[in-house]
C-alpha positions as CSV (number, residue, x, y, z in Angstrom):
1,M,0.0,0.0,0.0
2,E,1.2,3.5,-0.9
3,V,0.9,6.5,1.3
4,I,0.2,9.7,-0.6
5,P,0.8,13.0,1.3
6,A,-1.8,15.7,0.6
7,I,-1.4,19.5,0.2
8,G,-4.6,21.5,0.4
9,L,-4.6,25.0,-1.2
10,F,-7.0,27.8,-0.3
11,Q,-6.6,31.6,-0.7
12,G,-2.9,31.3,-1.2
13,N,-2.3,29.1,1.9
14,V,-1.6,25.5,2.7
15,V,-4.7,24.5,4.7
16,K,-6.8,21.7,6.2
17,I,-10.5,22.0,6.0
18,A,-12.4,19.6,8.3
19,Q,-15.4,17.7,6.9
20,G,-15.6,20.1,3.9
21,N,-16.6,23.0,6.1
22,F,-15.0,26.1,4.7
23,S,-15.7,28.0,7.9
24,N,-13.5,25.5,9.6
25,V,-10.1,26.3,8.0
26,K,-6.7,25.6,9.6
27,V,-3.8,27.5,8.0
28,Y,-0.4,26.0,8.1
29,E,2.7,28.2,8.1
30,E,4.4,26.6,5.1
31,Q,4.3,27.3,1.4
32,A,3.1,24.6,-1.0
33,L,6.5,24.1,-2.7
34,D,8.3,23.9,0.7
35,V,5.9,21.1,1.7
36,A,6.3,19.3,-1.6
37,L,10.1,19.5,-1.3
38,R,9.9,18.1,2.2
39,I,7.7,15.2,0.9
40,E,10.2,14.5,-1.9
41,D,13.2,14.6,0.5
42,A,11.5,12.0,2.6
43,G,11.5,9.7,-0.4
44,F,7.9,10.0,-1.5
45,K,7.1,9.7,-5.3
46,R,3.6,11.2,-5.3
47,V,1.6,14.1,-3.8
48,W,-2.2,14.7,-3.7
49,L,-2.7,18.4,-4.5
50,I,-6.2,19.8,-3.7
51,D,-7.3,23.1,-5.1
52,L,-10.0,24.0,-2.6
53,D,-10.5,27.4,-4.3
54,G,-11.3,25.3,-7.4
55,V,-13.8,23.2,-5.4
56,K,-15.7,26.3,-4.4
57,K,-15.6,28.0,-7.8
58,G,-16.0,24.9,-10.1
59,V,-12.9,25.8,-12.1
60,I,-9.2,25.3,-11.6
61,V,-7.7,28.2,-9.7
62,N,-4.3,27.0,-8.4
63,W,-2.8,25.7,-11.7
64,T,0.4,27.7,-11.2
65,T,1.1,25.6,-8.1
66,I,0.9,22.5,-10.2
67,E,3.4,24.0,-12.5
68,M,5.7,25.0,-9.7
69,I,5.7,21.6,-8.0
70,S,6.1,19.9,-11.3
71,R,9.1,22.1,-12.2
72,Y,11.0,22.0,-9.0
73,T,10.3,18.5,-7.8
74,S,10.1,15.0,-9.4
75,L,6.9,14.2,-7.7
76,D,3.9,12.8,-9.6
77,I,1.0,15.0,-8.9
78,D,-2.5,13.8,-8.3
79,F,-4.7,16.9,-8.8
80,A,-8.2,17.5,-7.4
81,G,-10.5,20.4,-7.4
82,G,-12.4,22.3,-10.1
83,V,-11.8,19.9,-13.0
84,T,-15.3,20.2,-14.6
85,N,-14.7,20.7,-18.3
86,D,-12.4,19.9,-21.2
87,G,-10.4,23.2,-20.6
88,D,-9.8,22.3,-17.0
89,I,-8.5,18.8,-17.6
90,Q,-6.2,20.1,-20.4
91,L,-5.0,22.8,-18.1
92,A,-4.3,20.3,-15.3
93,F,-2.3,18.0,-17.5
94,G,-0.6,20.8,-19.3
95,S,0.5,22.3,-16.0
96,G,2.1,19.0,-14.9
97,A,-0.5,16.9,-13.2
98,S,0.0,13.1,-13.6
99,R,-3.5,12.2,-12.8
100,I,-6.7,14.1,-12.1
101,S,-9.5,13.4,-9.7
102,A,-13.0,13.6,-11.0
103,G,-15.8,14.0,-8.5
104,R,-18.5,16.5,-9.3
105,I,-18.3,15.9,-13.0
106,A,-19.1,12.2,-12.4
107,T,-22.5,13.2,-11.1
108,T,-23.2,16.2,-13.4
109,K,-21.6,15.2,-16.7
110,P,-21.0,11.4,-16.6
111,E,-20.8,11.1,-20.3
112,L,-18.0,13.7,-20.5
113,L,-16.1,11.7,-17.9
114,N,-16.7,8.6,-20.0
115,Q,-15.1,10.5,-22.9
116,W,-12.1,11.5,-20.8
117,I,-11.6,7.8,-19.8
118,I,-11.4,7.0,-23.5
119,T,-9.3,10.1,-24.5
120,Y,-6.7,10.1,-21.7
121,G,-6.9,6.5,-20.5
122,P,-8.3,5.1,-17.2
123,E,-4.9,5.2,-15.6
124,K,-5.0,9.0,-15.8
125,I,-8.4,9.4,-14.1
126,I,-9.2,8.9,-10.4
127,L,-12.9,8.7,-9.6
128,S,-13.7,10.6,-6.4
129,A,-16.6,8.9,-4.7
130,D,-16.9,10.6,-1.4
131,S,-19.4,9.2,1.1
132,K,-21.7,10.2,3.9
133,N,-23.6,7.4,5.7
134,G,-23.1,5.2,2.6
135,K,-24.4,7.7,0.1
136,V,-22.5,9.8,-2.5
137,T,-21.8,13.4,-1.5
138,V,-20.6,16.0,-4.0
139,G,-19.4,19.6,-4.3
140,E,-18.4,20.9,-1.0
141,W,-20.0,17.8,0.7
142,T,-23.2,19.8,1.3
143,N,-25.2,17.8,-1.2
144,T,-25.7,14.1,-0.5
145,L,-27.3,12.1,-3.3
146,D,-29.8,9.3,-2.9
147,T,-27.2,7.0,-4.5
148,D,-25.3,4.2,-2.8
149,T,-21.5,4.8,-2.9
150,S,-20.9,1.3,-4.1
151,D,-23.5,1.5,-7.0
152,F,-21.9,4.8,-8.0
153,I,-18.4,3.3,-8.1
154,R,-19.5,0.2,-10.0
155,K,-21.0,2.2,-12.8
156,F,-17.6,3.8,-13.6
157,V,-15.6,0.7,-12.9
158,D,-17.6,-1.1,-15.6
159,R,-16.5,1.7,-17.9
160,G,-12.8,1.2,-17.2
161,I,-12.0,3.2,-14.1
162,H,-10.1,1.3,-11.5
163,L,-8.6,4.0,-9.3
164,V,-11.2,5.3,-6.9
165,K,-10.6,7.8,-4.0
166,S,-13.2,7.7,-1.3
167,T,-13.4,10.1,1.6
168,D,-15.7,9.4,4.5
169,V,-17.0,12.9,5.1
170,V,-17.7,12.2,8.8
171,S,-14.1,11.3,9.6
172,H,-12.4,13.8,7.2
173,G,-9.9,16.1,8.9
174,Q,-10.6,14.7,12.3
175,A,-7.7,12.3,12.7
176,K,-10.0,10.0,14.6
177,G,-9.4,6.9,12.5
178,P,-10.3,5.9,8.9
179,A,-13.7,4.5,7.9
180,L,-12.5,0.9,7.8
181,D,-16.0,-0.6,7.5
182,L,-16.8,1.6,4.5
183,Y,-13.6,0.8,2.7
184,Q,-13.7,-2.9,3.5
185,N,-17.2,-3.2,2.2
186,L,-16.3,-1.3,-1.0
187,I,-13.3,-3.6,-1.7
188,K,-15.4,-6.7,-1.0
189,E,-18.3,-5.6,-3.3
190,I,-16.0,-4.4,-6.1
191,P,-12.9,-6.7,-6.0
192,E,-11.3,-5.1,-9.1
193,L,-11.3,-1.7,-7.3
194,S,-8.0,0.1,-6.5
195,L,-9.2,2.0,-3.5
196,I,-7.5,5.2,-2.4
197,A,-8.6,5.8,1.2
198,S,-8.9,9.3,2.5
199,G,-9.7,10.8,5.9
200,G,-9.1,10.1,9.5
201,V,-5.6,8.6,9.5
202,R,-3.7,9.4,12.7
203,N,-1.0,6.8,13.2
204,L,0.9,3.9,11.7
205,D,-1.7,1.4,13.2
206,D,-4.4,3.1,11.0
207,L,-2.2,2.6,7.9
208,E,-1.5,-1.0,8.8
209,S,-5.3,-1.5,9.2
210,L,-5.9,0.0,5.7
211,K,-3.2,-2.2,4.3
212,K,-4.7,-5.3,5.9
213,I,-8.2,-4.7,4.3
214,G,-6.6,-4.3,0.9
215,A,-6.5,-0.5,0.3
216,H,-4.4,0.4,-2.7
217,S,-3.3,3.8,-1.2
218,A,-4.0,6.1,1.7
219,I,-3.9,9.9,1.6
220,I,-2.6,11.6,4.7
221,G,-3.1,15.4,5.4
222,K,-3.5,16.5,9.0
223,A,-1.2,13.6,10.1
224,L,1.5,15.0,7.9
225,H,1.2,18.7,8.7
226,E,0.9,18.2,12.4
227,D,3.6,15.5,12.7
228,L,1.2,12.9,14.0
229,I,3.2,10.5,11.9
230,P,6.8,11.7,11.2
231,L,7.7,11.3,7.6
232,D,10.7,9.2,8.4
233,E,8.4,6.5,9.9
234,L,6.5,6.0,6.7
235,K,9.3,4.5,4.6
236,S,7.6,1.1,4.4
237,F,4.7,2.8,2.7
238,I,6.8,4.5,0.0
239,Q,6.6,3.0,-3.4
240,S,10.0,2.1,-5.0
């Protein structure tokens, strides 16, 4: 299992937003490039970059940060936030993103997402299937659909997607432990799924638990920025 450190961007700052609540923003006193360099120095190969301004506005805002991290590090960049049309995905890849995360578009423009899978290849697209009480939640996690998360994922897996990031909204940003039951059920119901678990990781035991249930990757944010898990203790979760 691979650990992917996350960098959240909002209004020019590196931040953590708990449970998608933009009134609950914690600002960290580091610049995005400095965090990326620290991640690279620790041996990581990949970073999860979240454009939270893009999430709010529905278009990519922080594309220059993709460019900067791509230029000054060798990290592969998984980019999320505001990718809602052809121009956005071209801008993300043109700025240096290795993969993009598609969430809102999967619910509002599923046929466009299907076209992206064909055009760019399923290995370049990560489906974002965030969940609240077993149902898909979208946008700023304020809109929960009457759609089972597993049914939603299955629809796109059948069309070629295999990488799926799922955040349990209730545990996000809380560092109270990942949603193991949710992830275990998804992996059991969709065996071909490569699940990227997001939210709640607080220590090495949580990562070992995610590895045990068969998670493909785990994103860490708060645990990284607040040194709940020192980077040098994560070497066994770094892909060679």
